[in-house]
Rosetta silent file (secondary structure, phi, psi, omega in degrees, C-alpha in Angstrom):
SEQUENCE: XXXXXXXXXXXXXXXXXXXXXXXXXXXXXXXXXXXXXXXXXXXXXXXXXXXXXXXXXXXXXXXXXXXXXXXXXXXXXXXXXXXXXXX
SCORE:     score description
SCORE:     0.000 S_00000001
   1 L     0.000  135.839 -179.659   -5.989  -17.031  -14.550 S_00000001
   2 E   -76.627  126.145  179.095   -2.755  -15.271  -14.066 S_00000001
   3 E  -103.058  124.823  174.254   -1.778  -15.218  -10.343 S_00000001
   4 E  -123.828  134.441 -179.235    0.397  -12.286   -9.169 S_00000001
   5 E  -120.395  122.403  176.019    1.893  -11.916   -5.783 S_00000001
   6 E  -100.089  128.396  173.572    3.265   -8.498   -4.624 S_00000001
   7 E  -110.195  113.626  176.193    5.676   -8.646   -1.626 S_00000001
   8 E  -106.429  133.072 -178.953    5.927   -5.269    0.053 S_00000001
   9 L  -111.114  -17.571  179.308    8.742   -4.589    2.454 S_00000001
  10 L  -116.620  155.046  176.859    8.441   -0.867    2.992 S_00000001
  11 L   -65.795  -41.740 -177.518    5.908    1.539    4.338 S_00000001
  12 L   -87.812   74.667  176.906    6.345    3.993    1.440 S_00000001
  13 L  -112.405   54.527 -173.304    5.256    1.809   -1.392 S_00000001
  14 H   -71.954  -30.607  176.113    3.305    4.217   -3.437 S_00000001
  15 H   -63.706  -44.393 -173.116    4.529    2.853   -6.862 S_00000001
  16 H   -62.907  -50.144 -171.282    3.561   -0.734   -5.662 S_00000001
  17 H   -61.056  -40.097  176.877    0.092    0.425   -4.476 S_00000001
  18 H   -66.175  -40.631  177.228   -0.534    2.229   -7.824 S_00000001
  19 H   -67.498  -43.645  176.803    0.505   -0.799   -9.853 S_00000001
  20 H   -55.564  -51.079  178.407   -1.678   -3.066   -7.777 S_00000001
  21 H   -61.908  -43.844  172.872   -4.629   -0.880   -8.392 S_00000001
  22 H   -60.972  -37.200  174.178   -3.987   -0.672  -12.091 S_00000001
  23 H   -66.244  -28.932  179.336   -3.593   -4.455  -12.335 S_00000001
  24 H   -70.213  -32.197  176.639   -6.864   -4.873  -10.599 S_00000001
  25 H   -77.311  -14.188 -177.081   -8.677   -2.785  -13.292 S_00000001
  26 L   -81.571 -149.931 -179.095   -6.978   -4.763  -16.110 S_00000001
  27 L   -57.956  152.669  178.443   -7.404   -8.269  -17.458 S_00000001
  28 L   -54.402  125.424 -177.252   -8.803  -10.914  -15.157 S_00000001
  29 E  -161.103  162.410  175.932   -6.125  -12.067  -12.716 S_00000001
  30 E  -107.195  115.127 -176.589   -5.686  -13.061   -9.043 S_00000001
  31 E  -104.684  137.906  177.474   -3.790  -10.475   -7.171 S_00000001
  32 E  -137.030  145.476  171.716   -2.350  -11.150   -3.620 S_00000001
  33 E  -126.423  130.609  179.109   -0.236   -8.905   -1.443 S_00000001
  34 E  -112.797  121.964 -177.833    2.194  -10.165    1.272 S_00000001
  35 E   -97.736  132.519  171.972    3.321   -7.505    3.852 S_00000001
  36 L  -138.668  176.240  177.535    6.726   -8.254    5.431 S_00000001
  37 H    44.164 -130.366 -176.596    9.341   -6.307    7.350 S_00000001
  38 H   -72.008  -18.941  178.773    8.249   -2.706    7.838 S_00000001
  39 H   -69.393   -8.574  179.738    5.191   -3.056    5.477 S_00000001
  40 H   -67.644  -14.207  176.355    3.405   -5.125    8.152 S_00000001
  41 H   -78.434  -10.522 -175.054    2.486   -1.642    9.627 S_00000001
  42 L   -65.008  143.669 -173.759    0.438   -0.728    6.519 S_00000001
  43 L  -122.823   -0.487 -178.866   -3.180   -0.308    7.301 S_00000001
  44 L   -50.458  140.628  171.038   -4.149    0.480    3.624 S_00000001
  45 L   -77.420  131.846 -177.520   -7.195   -1.173    2.120 S_00000001
  46 L  -112.631  147.768  174.780   -6.046   -3.239   -0.881 S_00000001
  47 L   -90.000   46.669 -171.176   -8.194   -4.391   -3.802 S_00000001
  48 L  -164.760  170.709  174.139   -6.829   -7.832   -3.384 S_00000001
  49 E   -67.062  135.285 -175.709   -6.157  -10.629   -0.797 S_00000001
  50 E  -127.218  134.546  174.479   -3.605   -9.377    1.840 S_00000001
  51 E  -128.645  151.973 -176.504   -1.443  -11.423    4.025 S_00000001
  52 E  -122.231  131.746  178.664    0.999  -10.509    6.811 S_00000001
  53 E   -74.750  112.684 -173.747    4.073  -12.470    7.850 S_00000001
  54 H   -47.154  -48.350 -176.597    3.595  -13.454   11.422 S_00000001
  55 H   -64.791  -37.764  177.029    7.201  -13.289   12.679 S_00000001
  56 H   -66.628  -37.710  177.833    7.576   -9.705   11.247 S_00000001
  57 H   -64.467  -42.049  179.592    4.311   -8.573   12.865 S_00000001
  58 H   -71.747  -39.791  174.618    5.241  -10.020   16.257 S_00000001
  59 H   -53.708  -42.985 -171.449    8.711   -8.456   16.000 S_00000001
  60 L   -98.389    7.874  179.408    7.304   -5.140   15.445 S_00000001
  61 L    65.585   26.764 -177.852    4.277   -5.486   17.948 S_00000001
  62 L   -89.147  136.146  167.649    1.778   -5.212   15.167 S_00000001
  63 L  -115.686  122.484 -167.846   -1.684   -6.511   15.290 S_00000001
  64 L  -106.959  150.047  170.035   -3.016   -6.688   11.776 S_00000001
  65 L   -74.493  -17.915 -175.872   -6.533   -6.828   10.250 S_00000001
  66 L   -88.813  176.338  179.960   -5.199   -8.980    7.503 S_00000001
  67 E   -72.998  130.908 -174.856   -4.596  -12.762    7.404 S_00000001
  68 E   -91.516  128.227  176.981   -1.525  -13.774    9.411 S_00000001
  69 E  -121.869  162.604  169.481    0.722  -16.387    7.731 S_00000001
  70 L  -104.992 -179.109 -169.605    3.861  -18.264    8.583 S_00000001
  71 H   -67.811  -37.482  178.031    6.965  -18.842    6.367 S_00000001
  72 H   -60.088  -46.742  169.664    5.470  -22.191    5.049 S_00000001
  73 H   -55.303  -37.926 -179.901    2.400  -20.352    3.769 S_00000001
  74 H   -59.395  -49.438  178.034    4.607  -17.663    2.474 S_00000001
  75 H   -64.608  -37.954  178.711    6.491  -20.302    0.344 S_00000001
  76 H   -58.368  -45.725  178.293    3.243  -21.734   -0.785 S_00000001
  77 H   -59.085  -45.360 -176.520    2.084  -18.337   -1.943 S_00000001
  78 H   -64.012  -47.161 -170.742    5.340  -17.711   -3.845 S_00000001
  79 H   -75.619  -24.657 -176.864    5.462  -21.088   -5.559 S_00000001
  80 L   -88.268   -2.889  178.738    1.787  -21.072   -6.553 S_00000001
  81 L   -93.379  152.256  178.408    2.067  -17.620   -8.221 S_00000001
  82 L   -81.916  -33.553 -176.112    2.817  -17.000  -11.934 S_00000001
  83 E  -140.410  135.311  174.376    4.572  -13.710  -11.110 S_00000001
  84 E  -121.266  127.517  176.154    6.143  -12.452   -7.942 S_00000001
  85 E  -120.946  119.778 -174.237    6.978   -8.857   -7.573 S_00000001
  86 E  -103.154  132.236 -178.362    9.047   -7.643   -4.589 S_00000001
  87 L  -111.997    0.000    0.000    9.004   -4.006   -3.549 S_00000001
């Protein structure tokens, strides 16, 4: 199965959100989204597994409903993905 990781950095990621939704409807694949920098403020429901970088959330005083991860887990996500798209 194709594993795709989307890394979102900005709050206004309309193109990214549209592509993620399209990919979810397409061929079977595992989609994940990692929110970093300003994107940790997003509260959008995603059709995939969502992670938030702990350091960025703490820096911005954000309490997220998504899974909080550290840099080590972020690296694991990147290395275990077939494709990584940064927005």
